[in-house]
C-alpha positions in Angstrom: 0.0 0.0 0.0 1.4 3.4 -1.0 1.7 6.0 1.7 -0.6 9.0 1.5 1.2 12.2 0.5 0.5 13.7 3.9 2.1 10.7 5.6 5.2 11.0 3.4 5.4 14.7 4.0 5.3 14.2 7.8 8.0 11.5 7.6 10.3 13.7 5.6 9.7 16.6 8.0 10.6 14.4 10.9 13.8 13.3 9.1 14.7 16.9 8.5 14.1 17.8 12.1 16.2 15.0 13.4 19.1 15.7 10.9 19.3 19.4 11.9 19.0 18.7 15.7 21.7 16.1 15.5 24.0 18.3 13.5 23.6 21.2 16.1 24.0 19.0 19.2 27.1 17.3 17.7 28.6 20.6 16.8 28.6 20.0 13.1 26.5 23.1 12.7 28.0 26.0 14.8 26.1 28.9 16.5 25.5 31.6 13.8 26.0 29.2 10.9 23.4 29.3 8.2 21.3 26.2 7.5 21.0 26.0 3.7 17.5 25.3 2.3 18.8 24.3 -1.2 21.2 21.6 0.2 18.4 20.1 2.3 15.9 20.2 -0.6 18.4 18.3 -2.8 19.4 15.8 -0.1 15.8 14.8 0.6 14.4 15.3 -2.9 11.6 17.6 -1.8 10.4 21.2 -2.2 11.4 23.9 0.3 7.9 24.0 1.9 8.4 21.1 4.4 11.9 22.5 5.1 10.6 25.9 6.0 8.0 24.2 8.2 10.7 22.3 10.0 12.7 25.5 10.4 9.7 27.1 12.2 9.5 24.2 14.6 13.2 24.2 15.3 13.0 27.9 15.9 10.2 27.3 18.5 12.5 24.7 20.2 15.4 27.1 20.4 17.7 25.5 17.8 17.4 28.0 15.0 16.7 31.7 14.4 14.9 32.6 11.2 16.1 36.0 9.9 14.1 37.7 7.1 15.9 37.7 3.7 18.8 35.8 5.3 17.3 32.4 6.2 17.8 30.2 9.2 20.9 30.3 11.4 21.9 28.2 14.4 20.9 30.0 17.6 23.7 30.7 20.1 22.9 29.1 23.5 23.9 31.5 26.2 24.7 30.8 29.9 21.9 33.2 30.8 19.4 31.2 28.7 20.4 28.0 30.5 20.3 29.6 34.0 16.9 31.2 33.4 15.4 28.0 31.9 16.5 25.7 34.7 15.5 28.3 37.4 11.9 28.4 36.1 11.8 24.6 35.5 13.0 23.9 39.0 10.1 26.0 40.5 7.3 24.7 38.3 8.3 21.0 38.3 9.2 21.1 42.0 5.7 22.3 42.8 4.2 19.7 40.5 6.2 17.0 42.4 5.0 18.3 45.8 1.4 17.9 44.8 1.9 14.6 42.9 3.4 13.0 46.0 0.0 13.1 47.6 -2.0 12.3 44.4 -0.1 9.5 42.7 -1.8 6.1 42.8 0.1 3.0 43.6 -0.3 1.9 40.0 1.1 5.2 38.8 4.1 4.8 41.1 4.7 1.3 39.7 4.5 2.8 36.2 7.2 5.4 37.2 9.4 2.6 38.5 9.0 0.7 35.2 9.9 3.8 33.2 13.0 4.3 35.3 14.1 0.7 34.8 13.8 1.3 31.1 15.8 4.5 31.5 18.6 2.5 33.2 18.7 0.2 30.2 18.9 3.1 27.8 21.7 4.8 29.9 23.7 1.5 29.9 23.2 1.4 26.1 24.1 5.1 25.7 20.9 5.8 23.6 20.4 9.5 24.3 17.5 10.0 21.9 15.4 7.1 23.3 16.4 8.2 26.8 15.2 11.7 26.2 11.8 10.5 25.0 11.4 8.1 27.9 12.7 10.7 30.4 9.9 13.0 29.2 7.3 10.2 29.9 8.5 10.0 33.5 8.1 13.7 34.1 4.9 14.0 32.2 3.3 11.2 34.4 3.9 12.9 37.7 3.1 16.3 36.4 -0.3 15.0 35.2 -0.8 13.5 38.6 -0.5 16.9 40.2 -4.0 17.6 38.7 -3.3 21.2 37.8 -3.9 21.7 34.0 -2.6 25.2 33.9 0.6 24.2 35.6 1.0 21.2 33.2 0.4 23.6 30.2 3.1 26.1 31.5 5.6 23.3 32.0 4.9 21.9 28.5 5.3 25.2 26.8 8.6 25.8 28.7 10.2 22.5 27.9 9.1 22.5 24.2 10.9 25.9 23.8 14.0 24.7 25.6 14.3 21.2 24.1 17.8 22.0 23.0 19.5 22.7 26.4 17.6 19.7 27.9 18.9 17.3 25.2 22.4 18.9 25.4 22.5 18.3 29.2 21.4 14.7 28.9 24.1 14.2 26.2 26.9 15.0 28.7 29.1 12.0 29.8 27.5 10.3 32.8 24.4 12.6 32.9 21.9 9.9 32.0 23.0 7.7 34.9 22.8 10.7 37.2 19.2 11.2 35.9 18.3 7.6 36.7 19.7 8.0 40.2 17.7 11.2 40.7 14.5 9.5 39.6 15.2 6.7 42.1 15.4 9.2 45.0 12.3 10.9 43.7 10.4 7.6 43.7 11.4 7.2 47.3 9.8 10.5 48.1 6.6 9.6 46.2 6.3 6.3 48.0 6.6 7.9 51.4 4.1 10.7 50.2 6.7 13.3 51.2 5.8 16.3 49.1 8.5 18.6 50.6 11.2 16.1 49.8 9.9 15.6 46.3 9.9 19.3 45.7 13.4 19.8 47.1 14.8 17.0 45.0 13.3 18.2 41.7 14.6 21.7 42.4 18.1 20.5 43.2 18.3 18.1 40.2 17.1 20.9 37.9 19.8 23.1 39.3 22.4 20.4 38.7 21.3 19.9 35.1 21.9 23.6 34.5 25.2 23.7 36.2 26.5 20.7 34.3 25.5 22.2 31.0 27.1 25.6 31.8 30.3 23.9 32.9 30.3 21.9 29.6 29.8 25.0 27.6 32.7 26.7 29.4 34.9 23.7 28.7 34.1 23.7 25.0 35.0 27.4 24.9 38.3 26.8 26.6 37.3 28.6 29.8 38.0 27.5 33.4 35.6 24.9 34.8 34.7 23.7 38.2 35.6 20.0 38.5 33.4 19.7 41.6 30.3 20.6 39.6 31.1 18.0 36.9 31.5 15.3 39.5 28.6 16.4 41.7 25.8 14.0 42.7 22.5 15.0 44.3 21.9 14.0 48.0 18.6 15.0 49.5 
């Protein structure tokens, strides 16, 4: 059976998104570098329309900046962007975890444990993309359990816009294992119905994610780094 044009269009769009995201995260495309529409159109054998649609999505995720009459260029990720994102994420997700600790059912906690076991497998395999998707499932579950639709909407809008720093942070050596360990501690707080501990843990782990990414950025730029941050583990 032949794929419908809309399905093929969607598949190509996803391939374009993944190609550009990977190139940016691996440093093949540098900040300020132009992403050429003609080359992508020739590579995928398509018109520029789906490419421009992909550019708009990547702009909303913080990967690209579309400049009139110039095209799309790779957005520079600043330390200020990282600090501000993780500061807001810590407050919103910490509050969600505090409420979720009281609301989560035993079945939902079991589901969270199952997801974290899967995350351990993916960390052992070094599969960052699959880890990122599964990591999102873990957070989305307890955020939904908080039962605050406006809060969930705010967090969703925030993390979509800052997909890039989140993926970059998880790509750092050892960061996936740290994330699994963080989730294990958080599960302990959920099981004991300790909302304050859950809130504090999520805030501290979000702060660590930001610090690790900032230190990695400094290292890439040849600036001094704090080894204590790169080796830090969370203890609540």
